[in-house]
Residue frames as qw, qx, qy, qz and C-alpha x, y, z in Angstrom:
[[0.311, -0.865, 0.166, -0.356, -20.14, -31.06, -27.15],
 [0.893, -0.391, 0.184, 0.126, -18.22, -33.90, -25.62],
 [0.779, 0.317, 0.094, 0.533, -15.54, -33.67, -28.25],
 [0.128, 0.821, -0.072, 0.552, -15.17, -29.93, -27.66],
 [0.632, -0.733, 0.163, -0.193, -14.71, -30.47, -23.91],
 [0.933, -0.120, 0.156, 0.300, -12.14, -33.10, -24.42],
 [0.601, 0.526, 0.031, 0.601, -10.10, -30.79, -26.73],
 [0.136, -0.861, 0.119, -0.475, -10.28, -27.92, -24.32],
 [0.756, -0.618, 0.213, -0.028, -9.11, -29.95, -21.33],
 [0.881, 0.086, 0.134, 0.445, -6.36, -31.48, -23.42],
 [0.407, 0.692, 0.000, 0.596, -5.29, -28.03, -24.63],
 [0.359, -0.852, 0.155, -0.348, -5.37, -26.62, -21.18],
 [0.899, -0.376, 0.163, 0.157, -3.33, -29.55, -19.89],
 [0.753, 0.325, 0.102, 0.563, -0.66, -28.97, -22.63],
 [0.085, 0.839, -0.033, 0.537, -0.59, -25.30, -21.85],
 [0.654, -0.721, 0.180, -0.140, -0.09, -26.05, -18.12],
 [0.912, -0.100, 0.172, 0.359, 2.78, -28.54, -18.98],
 [0.557, 0.568, 0.065, 0.602, 4.46, -26.01, -21.26],
 [0.189, -0.889, 0.102, -0.405, 4.26, -23.35, -18.49],
 [0.798, -0.564, 0.198, 0.080, 5.84, -25.65, -15.97],
 [0.857, 0.131, 0.147, 0.477, 8.64, -26.49, -18.44],
 [0.332, 0.723, -0.005, 0.605, 9.33, -22.88, -19.13],
 [0.444, -0.836, 0.096, -0.307, 9.24, -21.94, -15.46],
 [0.818, -0.467, 0.273, 0.196, 11.92, -24.57, -14.32],
 [0.263, 0.800, -0.507, -0.185, 15.40, -23.78, -15.70],
 [0.944, 0.171, -0.276, 0.063, 17.34, -26.75, -17.11],
 [0.683, -0.674, 0.230, 0.163, 20.11, -27.94, -14.83],
 [0.846, 0.126, 0.266, 0.444, 22.35, -28.77, -17.78],
 [0.356, 0.801, 0.069, 0.476, 22.86, -25.10, -18.75],
 [0.450, -0.889, 0.083, 0.011, 24.32, -24.07, -15.38],
 [0.478, 0.670, -0.476, 0.309, 28.11, -23.34, -15.38],
 [0.824, -0.560, 0.077, 0.026, 29.92, -25.39, -12.84],
 [0.012, -0.803, 0.591, 0.077, 33.68, -25.12, -12.22],
 [0.931, 0.186, -0.311, -0.049, 35.59, -28.01, -13.58],
 [0.704, 0.135, -0.444, 0.538, 38.75, -27.54, -11.54],
 [0.440, -0.861, -0.215, 0.136, 39.76, -25.87, -8.28],
 [0.656, 0.050, 0.079, 0.749, 43.04, -24.49, -9.66],
 [0.100, -0.745, -0.157, 0.640, 43.62, -20.69, -8.96],
 [0.021, 0.442, -0.455, -0.773, 44.72, -20.24, -12.61],
 [0.308, 0.381, 0.859, 0.147, 41.79, -22.15, -14.09],
 [0.043, -0.338, -0.402, -0.850, 39.54, -20.22, -16.54],
 [0.205, 0.078, 0.473, -0.853, 37.02, -18.14, -14.76],
 [0.707, 0.328, 0.216, -0.589, 34.11, -19.00, -17.21],
 [0.695, 0.142, 0.683, 0.171, 33.57, -21.77, -19.68],
 [0.521, 0.818, 0.167, -0.176, 33.08, -19.27, -22.44],
 [0.423, 0.799, -0.415, 0.099, 36.81, -18.46, -23.02],
 [0.946, -0.291, -0.015, 0.139, 38.81, -21.47, -21.80],
 [0.706, 0.351, -0.153, 0.595, 42.14, -19.90, -22.91],
 [0.062, -0.720, 0.194, -0.664, 41.86, -17.02, -20.35],
 [0.645, -0.290, -0.610, 0.357, 43.07, -17.53, -16.87],
 [0.338, -0.921, -0.189, 0.036, 42.97, -15.39, -13.76],
 [0.316, 0.758, -0.347, 0.454, 45.82, -12.84, -13.12],
 [0.579, -0.006, -0.623, 0.526, 48.32, -13.39, -10.38],
 [0.375, -0.730, -0.513, 0.250, 47.33, -12.09, -6.93],
 [0.401, -0.412, -0.005, 0.818, 49.86, -9.23, -6.98],
 [0.077, 0.136, 0.479, 0.864, 48.69, -7.98, -10.36],
 [0.255, -0.621, -0.681, -0.292, 44.96, -8.17, -9.24],
 [0.409, -0.669, -0.377, 0.494, 45.75, -6.16, -6.20],
 [0.256, -0.230, 0.230, 0.910, 47.48, -3.52, -8.35],
 [0.086, -0.346, -0.645, -0.676, 44.56, -3.44, -10.69],
 [0.325, -0.684, -0.650, 0.060, 42.12, -3.14, -7.72],
 [0.369, -0.578, -0.194, 0.701, 43.99, -0.18, -6.27],
 [0.150, -0.064, 0.386, 0.908, 44.30, 1.59, -9.66],
 [0.178, -0.506, -0.667, -0.517, 40.46, 1.14, -10.31],
 [0.375, -0.683, -0.524, 0.344, 39.78, 2.40, -6.76],
 [0.273, -0.402, 0.037, 0.873, 41.81, 5.50, -7.46],
 [0.012, -0.202, -0.608, -0.768, 39.84, 6.04, -10.73],
 [0.283, -0.631, -0.715, -0.101, 36.56, 5.61, -8.92],
 [0.342, -0.676, -0.334, 0.560, 37.48, 8.21, -6.33],
 [0.184, -0.224, 0.276, 0.917, 38.70, 10.66, -9.04],
 [0.103, -0.365, -0.702, -0.602, 35.51, 10.18, -11.01],
 [0.307, -0.721, -0.607, 0.135, 33.41, 10.75, -7.85],
 [0.286, -0.511, -0.090, 0.806, 35.40, 13.98, -7.29],
 [0.060, 0.047, 0.512, 0.856, 34.89, 15.07, -10.95],
 [0.222, -0.571, -0.708, -0.351, 31.05, 14.41, -10.62],
 [0.349, -0.703, -0.450, 0.425, 30.93, 16.37, -7.37],
 [0.217, -0.358, 0.132, 0.898, 32.79, 19.23, -8.96],
 [0.041, -0.253, -0.649, -0.716, 30.41, 19.21, -11.95],
 [0.282, -0.681, -0.674, -0.043, 27.42, 19.27, -9.58],
 [0.380, -0.594, -0.238, 0.668, 29.06, 22.12, -7.52],
 [0.128, -0.230, 0.345, 0.901, 29.67, 24.11, -10.65],
 [0.499, 0.506, 0.431, -0.557, 26.09, 23.48, -11.75],
 [0.032, 0.253, -0.748, -0.613, 27.10, 21.94, -15.13],
 [0.716, 0.145, -0.116, -0.673, 23.96, 21.07, -17.13],
 [0.832, -0.114, 0.517, -0.164, 22.94, 17.31, -16.89],
 [0.880, 0.444, 0.150, 0.073, 23.63, 16.49, -20.63],
 [0.417, 0.790, -0.381, 0.240, 27.11, 18.22, -20.46],
 [0.602, -0.661, 0.420, -0.154, 28.27, 16.50, -17.36],
 [0.949, -0.029, 0.250, 0.191, 29.69, 13.34, -19.00],
 [0.579, 0.677, -0.080, 0.447, 31.97, 15.58, -21.24],
 [0.185, -0.848, 0.303, -0.393, 32.98, 17.47, -18.19],
 [0.801, -0.467, 0.371, -0.035, 33.85, 14.39, -16.21],
 [0.903, 0.307, 0.117, 0.277, 35.74, 13.01, -19.17],
 [0.308, 0.791, -0.201, 0.489, 37.81, 16.22, -19.44],
 [0.452, -0.760, 0.348, -0.312, 38.32, 16.24, -15.67],
 [0.938, -0.210, 0.259, 0.093, 39.50, 12.55, -15.65],
 [0.789, 0.459, -0.012, 0.408, 42.16, 13.31, -18.28],
 [0.106, 0.818, -0.259, 0.503, 43.60, 16.23, -16.30]]
């Protein structure tokens, strides 16, 4: 019986240690910026990509905002016309093209 108790306490200790190791994320995997340059890569995954110039980003932001408002209008129209739920994506897609 003494051997069995020792093995159980040892096993429970190992399980507790493994649980703690899995609960705490390793600090080495966190992405940290390497430079403060505005044209530096945004992530470490694709170091060849850089951020777009401010003017271009603003243009893209306004274009995306216009698309969002148009999409919201198309969804509202689909709701108003009582288009069935499964046919709404196609309706919105057609509406966005026109």
